N, C-alpha and C positions, 0 to 999 in steps of 0.2 A: 480352425486353429489346429484341432487334430491330425486331421488328413495333410496337412503342412509339415508337420513334424514327422509323420510318418513316411511321406515321400520327399523329404530333403535329401538335396542334393548337396555335396560340398564335403570338406573336412573339418572336423573339431580339433582344435588343439588346446591344451590346459598347458599354460606355461609352467605350472607346480608339479604337472606330471613327467616322468620319464616316458622313452618311447615306448616300453610297454605296455603302461596305462593309455598311453594316446591312441593305441592300436586299438585296445579294449572300447575307447571313449566310442572310437568310430564303427562298432559292428554291435555294440548293444546300447540300451537306454543309459540316460545319466545317473538314474535310480540306481541300477545296478551297478554302473562305475563305482557310486559312492561306498556301495556296501562292499564291494571288492576293494576299495583302496584300502577301507580300516585293514581287512585281512593283509594285504598286501604289505602295508607299513608295518604291521608286528612282524610277519615273516622276514621282514628284510634288516629289522634291529638288531645291530651287532651283538645283544643280549640274549636275542633268542638263539635258543639249542635244543634241538632235538637229537637223542639217538633215533638210528632207523636200523632195521635188519630185515631180509627178504624172508618172507613167508610164503612158501609156492610162486606164484603169478602174482602175490602182493607185497607190499612194503608196511611193516607196523613201524608207527613213529612214537617214540615214547617224549613227551616233554619233560627234560631235565631240571627245571625249575618249580615243578609242581611239587607244593608241600602238604596241601591238603588231602587226605587220604578219602574224602569224599566224593572229589572230583575224579572225573575220568581222565586219564592220561596218557591212554594209549588210543590210535588211531588207526584205521586201515586203508592205506592208498593203493588205489590200482592204477600204475603207471601206464597202462595200455590204452586207457580212455580215460585218465585223469580223473577217476572219483575219489571219494573219502567217505569214510563212515561217521563223520563228525555231523553234528546236528546242521550247522551250518549250509554244507555242501548236501547234504540230503533234502532239507526243506527247503532251500533256494535255488538248487542247481546252478550254482555258483562255483569259482574256483576258490576253496577256502586256504588259511594260513598254512595247514599241512603239506597241500597240493603246491604251492609257491614255493614254501621252504625245500621241500625234496628236490623239485626240480632245479631249483637255484644251487643247491648245495652239488647236484649230480651232473649238471648240464649246463652250458652258459645259453641254450635257446631259450627264446621266447615260447611263453605259453600257448598253447594250442586252444584256444577259441571257437573253434566250431561246434562246442556242445554248449555253448552259451548262448539263450536267446532272449 
C-alpha cells in the first residue's frame, strides 16, 4: 500500500480547490496540502489584512486585526526563498498564511512549491 502511494502515477484534482492548491496537491502529500489549505483559506479571506514593509532583504508583516498584546503580530518573510519566521513555517517547512498573503498582495504568480517536500 505505502509503495503504491509513493510511486503513484497520475494527477489529483480536488473540485473544492483552486488551481494553486491543486498544483500543490500534485507535488506533496495530502496531509501537507490539508495543513497549507488552512493557511491559504485564512490568507485569502477578504477580512485578512497585513501591513508589510521592507527591512533589508526581508519583509516585515504585521497583522492589523491583532488586539491581544501577548500574541506576536509581526513576522519576517524572506521573498527570495519564501520562508517565514512564524512557528507554522519554521516547524513544518510549509508555506504559511504570511507568505501566501504577501505573495498574493504583491504579485499574481502562483506559489513556488519547490521548497515543499
